Every structure is written in C-alpha cells, then in structure tokens.
C-alpha positions in Angstrom: -122.5 1.7 -112.2 -125.3 2.4 -114.7 -125.4 5.9 -116.8 -128.7 7.2 -117.9 -128.8 8.0 -121.4 -132.0 8.6 -123.5 -132.3 6.2 -126.2 -134.1 7.9 -129.4 -134.8 5.8 -132.7 -135.9 8.3 -134.9 -135.9 6.7 -138.3 -135.2 8.4 -141.5 -135.5 12.1 -142.2 -133.7 14.5 -144.5 -130.4 15.7 -144.1 -131.3 19.4 -142.9 -133.6 18.0 -140.1 -131.2 15.3 -139.2 -128.4 18.1 -138.4 -131.2 20.2 -137.0 -132.3 17.4 -134.3 -128.9 16.4 -133.1 -128.0 20.2 -132.4 -131.3 20.8 -130.8 -130.7 17.4 -128.5 -127.1 18.8 -127.9 -128.8 22.1 -126.7 -131.2 20.0 -124.5 -128.1 18.6 -122.6 -126.2 21.4 -122.6 -128.9 23.2 -120.8 -129.6 20.4 -118.6 -132.7 19.8 -119.7 -132.1 16.4 -120.8 -129.7 13.7 -119.8 -127.0 12.3 -122.2 -128.4 11.0 -125.4 -127.8 7.9 -127.8 -129.6 8.8 -131.3 -130.0 6.4 -134.1 -131.3 7.4 -137.5 -131.2 7.1 -141.6 -131.3 9.8 -144.3 -134.5 9.8 -146.7 -133.4 11.4 -149.0 -129.8 10.4 -149.5 -127.6 13.2 -148.5 -123.8 14.4 -149.0 -122.8 16.1 -146.0 -119.2 18.0 -145.7 -117.5 18.5 -142.7 -117.8 22.0 -140.7 -114.3 23.4 -142.3 -114.5 22.0 -145.6 -115.3 23.9 -149.0 -119.0 22.9 -150.3 -118.0 24.0 -153.8 -114.2 22.3 -153.7 -115.8 19.0 -152.6 -119.0 18.1 -154.1 -120.6 18.1 -157.5 -123.7 20.3 -156.6 -125.2 20.0 -160.2 -124.8 16.2 -159.9 -126.6 16.1 -156.4 -129.3 18.4 -157.6 -130.0 16.1 -160.7 -129.8 13.2 -158.3 -132.0 14.6 -155.7 -129.4 14.3 -153.2 -129.2 16.8 -150.2 -126.0 18.5 -149.4 -125.3 19.4 -146.0 -122.8 20.9 -143.4 -122.1 19.2 -140.1 -120.9 21.2 -137.3 -118.5 18.3 -136.6 -114.7 18.3 -138.6 -113.9 15.5 -141.1 -114.3 14.7 -144.5 -117.0 14.7 -146.8 -119.4 11.7 -146.6 -122.2 10.3 -148.8 -125.0 9.2 -146.9 -127.2 6.5 -148.4 -127.7 2.8 -147.3 -126.2 3.3 -143.7 -127.3 3.5 -140.0 -126.2 7.0 -138.3 -125.5 7.3 -134.6 -125.0 10.6 -132.7 -124.1 10.7 -128.9 -123.8 13.5 -126.7 -122.7 14.2 -123.2 -121.6 16.7 -120.9 -117.7 17.4 -120.8 -118.5 17.1 -116.9 -119.9 13.5 -117.3 -117.8 10.7 -116.0 -117.8 9.2 -119.6 -116.3 12.4 -120.9 -112.8 12.0 -121.7 -110.3 15.2 -122.3 -107.9 13.4 -124.8 -109.5 13.3 -128.3 -108.0 10.0 -129.2 -108.9 8.1 -126.2 -112.3 9.5 -126.3 -112.6 8.1 -130.0 -111.7 4.9 -128.7 -113.7 4.7 -125.6 -116.8 5.8 -127.6 -116.1 3.5 -130.7 -115.8 0.5 -128.5 -119.9 1.0 -128.3 -119.9 0.6 -132.4 -117.4 -2.5 -132.3 -119.1 -4.2 -129.5 -122.4 -3.5 -131.5 -120.8 -4.9 -134.9 -119.5 -7.9 -132.8 -123.3 -8.8 -132.1 -123.6 -9.2 -135.5 -121.0 -11.5 -136.1 -118.1 -9.3 -137.0 -114.7 -8.7 -135.8 -113.9 -5.3 -135.8 -111.0 -2.9 -134.5 -110.4 1.0 -134.1 -107.8 2.3 -135.9 -107.1 5.8 -134.7 -108.1 8.5 -135.0 -111.7 7.8 -135.7 -112.2 4.5 -137.8 -113.2 1.0 -137.5 -112.2 -1.3 -139.4 -112.8 -5.0 -140.7 -109.5 -6.7 -141.9 -108.3 -4.2 -143.7 -111.2 -2.3 -144.6 -112.9 0.7 -143.2 -116.5 0.0 -142.0 -117.6 2.9 -140.1 -116.3 6.4 -139.8 -116.8 8.6 -136.9 -116.6 12.7 -136.2 -116.6 14.5 -132.9 -117.1 18.2 -131.7 -117.1 19.8 -128.2 -119.3 22.6 -127.9 -121.9 24.1 -125.5 -119.8 22.4 -123.0 -120.5 18.8 -124.5 -118.9 15.9 -126.2 -120.9 15.1 -129.3 -120.0 12.3 -131.7 -121.7 10.5 -134.7 -120.5 8.0 -136.9 -122.0 5.6 -139.6 -122.2 2.1 -140.2 -122.4 1.1 -143.9 -125.4 -1.3 -144.6 -124.4 -1.3 -148.6 -122.1 0.6 -150.5 -122.1 2.3 -153.8 -119.1 4.1 -154.4 -119.8 4.8 -158.3 -122.5 6.6 -157.1 -120.3 8.4 -154.4 -117.9 9.7 -157.0 -120.7 11.0 -159.4 -121.2 13.2 -156.4 -117.9 14.3 -154.8 -115.2 16.2 -156.5 -111.7 14.3 -157.4 -108.7 16.1 -158.2 -108.2 15.0 -161.6 -110.4 12.9 -163.8 -108.0 10.6 -165.2 -107.5 9.5 -161.5 -111.0 9.1 -161.0 -111.0 5.1 -162.4 -107.7 4.5 -159.8 -109.3 6.6 -157.0 -112.6 4.4 -157.1 -110.8 1.0 -157.2 -108.8 2.3 -154.1 -111.8 3.4 -152.2 -113.2 -0.1 -153.0 -110.3 -2.2 -151.9 -110.1 0.0 -148.7 -113.8 0.6 -147.8 -116.3 -2.4 -147.0 -120.2 -2.6 -145.7 -121.9 -5.2 -143.8 -123.4 -6.5 -147.5 -119.7 -6.6 -148.9 -119.2 -8.7 -145.4 -122.3 -11.4 -145.7 -124.2 -9.7 -143.0 -127.5 -9.3 -144.4 -129.7 -7.1 -141.5 -132.3 -4.4 -141.7 -131.9 -1.1 -140.3 -133.9 -2.0 -137.4 -131.8 -5.0 -136.8 -128.2 -2.8 -137.1 -129.9 -0.1 -135.1 -130.9 -2.6 -132.1 -127.3 -4.2 -132.3 -125.4 -0.7 -132.1 -127.6 0.3 -129.4 -126.8 -2.9 -126.9 -123.4 -2.5 -127.7 -123.3 1.0 -126.6 -125.1 -0.2 -123.4 -122.6 -3.1 -122.3 -119.6 -1.4 -123.1 -120.3 1.9 -121.5 -122.7 0.8 -118.9 -125.9 2.6 -120.2 -129.3 2.5 -118.7 -131.6 3.5 -121.8 -134.6 5.7 -121.2 -136.2 4.9 -124.8 -137.2 8.2 -125.6 -138.7 10.5 -128.7 -137.5 14.1 -129.3 -139.9 16.5 -127.3 -142.3 19.2 -128.8 -139.8 21.7 -127.8 -136.9 19.7 -129.6 -138.7 19.1 -132.6 -140.0 22.5 -133.0 -136.4 23.6 -132.7 -134.8 21.2 -135.0 -137.0 22.3 -137.7 -136.2 26.1 -137.0 -132.4 25.2 -137.5 -133.3 23.1 -140.3 -135.0 25.8 -142.4 -133.0 28.9 -140.9 -129.8 27.4 -140.1 -128.7 23.9 -142.1 -130.4 25.1 -145.4 -129.4 28.4 -145.6 -126.9 29.4 -148.5 -124.9 31.5 -145.7 -124.4 28.2 -143.5 -123.9 25.8 -146.7 -121.3 28.3 -148.1 -119.6 29.4 -145.1 -116.4 27.8 -146.0 
C-alpha cells in the first residue's frame, strides 16, 4: 500500500521562517487540511538552533553569532544545539493515527531514519541507525534527528551534513571550559563526518533528490509535489515574526 505524502522542496530560508513553516505545515496536517508531508530545505543565513528544553545563553555565544551574521532559533523539538550551515535538512509530519505512526519513540526513530539511510545508500554510502536518533557512517555521526509529538501529530526533523566546519561551530557554541576546547574540537572531528569528508561530492539538490527517493522506497510513499499554500506561507511568516524571533520564545528557558 502506498501512502500519500506532500513533497515540499522549499530551498533556502532564514531560521525563523524555516521553523515557522514547519509549524504551519504541522498545523495543516493536524487540522486535516493537508496529508502528511516531507519537506526538504536549507538555511541562509546559517543558524544555530537549540532544543526546546535548552537554555539559550548557556548553549550559545550570542555575541559571536551576531558578529558572524548567524541566526539563533529555538526548535519545538528537543535535543541539543545544532549549527546549520552546509547541510540538507528534512522535516516529516504525520497524524498519530496514521499507519506509519509508531507509539514507541525508539522504534519510530528507527523506522523514519530508515528513509535517510536508504537515501544515503543511493549516494553510495553504507550507514546505520544508532539509537536513539543518530545515523553513522562507520563510527562517525553523519545525521542527527529529533522528534516531537504535538497537535495529535508526529514531527521528525533531521540533518545530513554536506560539509562540516567544526572550528566555526565551536566559535558559536559555548563549552564547559576553554581549557577543554581544543580537546573537544578534536573529539568532534573524530566522531562527526560529512558527505564531503566521505568523498561524496553532491549538490544540495542531488542530496535532496536521493533523500526523497529513500523515504519513498522505504516507507512506501506516493509523493504529491507541492508548495506551501498562501495560507501556510502567511502563517509561517506570522510565526517567524511573532514566535520564533520573539525574545520570550528564544529565552524561555
């Protein structure tokens, strides 16, 4: 059986609109106005996102981000701080009553991440799922994923690193001790990888196409190529302005 999903390839946007559009699309699914969706997108300018439960000042060097022109946003999902730069991001949402929605969180991560693994295999990479929400090539992390359940829906999003600038990342994120910074950077470089590091030179569009095909094959999806409706776009812009870039949201923890 094929499951009908919207496929939205929305290109590059700033972090506030990206978070706003994910929530606007989630609302459409929740209200029954839209079938489930898979969205593929990038970030311009680059951004640091923190998880819903994190303290912004404790995790991010706000002055460094400002001087570098880096957006700082708070996600509606949990997890740690992430630097979004040269990467492909996906978001996927479906009703909790959908046949593909699994109640067990760990099993749900494994099922949905199988789409990412299949997409990476189309790029010639052998990867594996590592609980609770990572995908590794060898012993190095290539993709991190986060999930939240709200409005009667499951929303999962994740990243695939096209390239990786660990030194810049550590300029933007706070570390427990400056004395440990060098060791932490070397540790991350040994544990995190990117498509470029693995010898896979593909464009953003090529990576997006492979990922969409991986999800289609693995989950049995029937894609409806789509774009945000006028109402969804307006709602996304409102959420970007009034929620995701608002000080009370950014500093709520």
